[in-house]
Steps between C-alpha positions, in 0.01 A plus 500: 500500500862391538775601728741763383873453528514769764230314707708190471812676624303648790363160588843349487623762754209419738554119457873553569417668831244226578750228441765674718251504789366152449779254412790649321840518678597846625852455370521642143719222365281227639189677369645523152611139508153390622346695206749351260411149618132581467566626141672174418199306643244705300711471180511126552117490523472702183742270319303209611180648356665579165669160473168334591321702236756415245479125583864497605400421856215305637272687738541310825159602618326363190346841421466635147683814393331812612588836354367687815736293716788578270413871522507470881840354492623772270347759748675323793842529319439868421385591851788309664751662266357842584525422868860402462565829312332681782730345758792648306321842467516460118296766311325241289339753268847656416653158463232387258518828297879459464476133406225559244701784342800262478291221343335741252843629399630149442193408286513829312836400354368169365 
């Protein structure tokens, strides 16, 4: 059984609070910058996996491409993005619905 989107949103809220208690700066600006830096790091790891799989980059660890590891990197980017959105109090469900409607409208006219 998989996780619903609502369960993911609830988990993000809990992790946001956990991170605030453990190691995230209390200052909102610093916390947001910290999460933005983490997102850059995670995106770099995802990019490295994709480039390695595509033979555009040699895997420095000598490992073969692993789809499960790639999935983990995609998940890291999504989670970190959602934590960044949480730090701005963005209603991610509403933001996604609006963006999807905009994309659908654009493609409807093609």
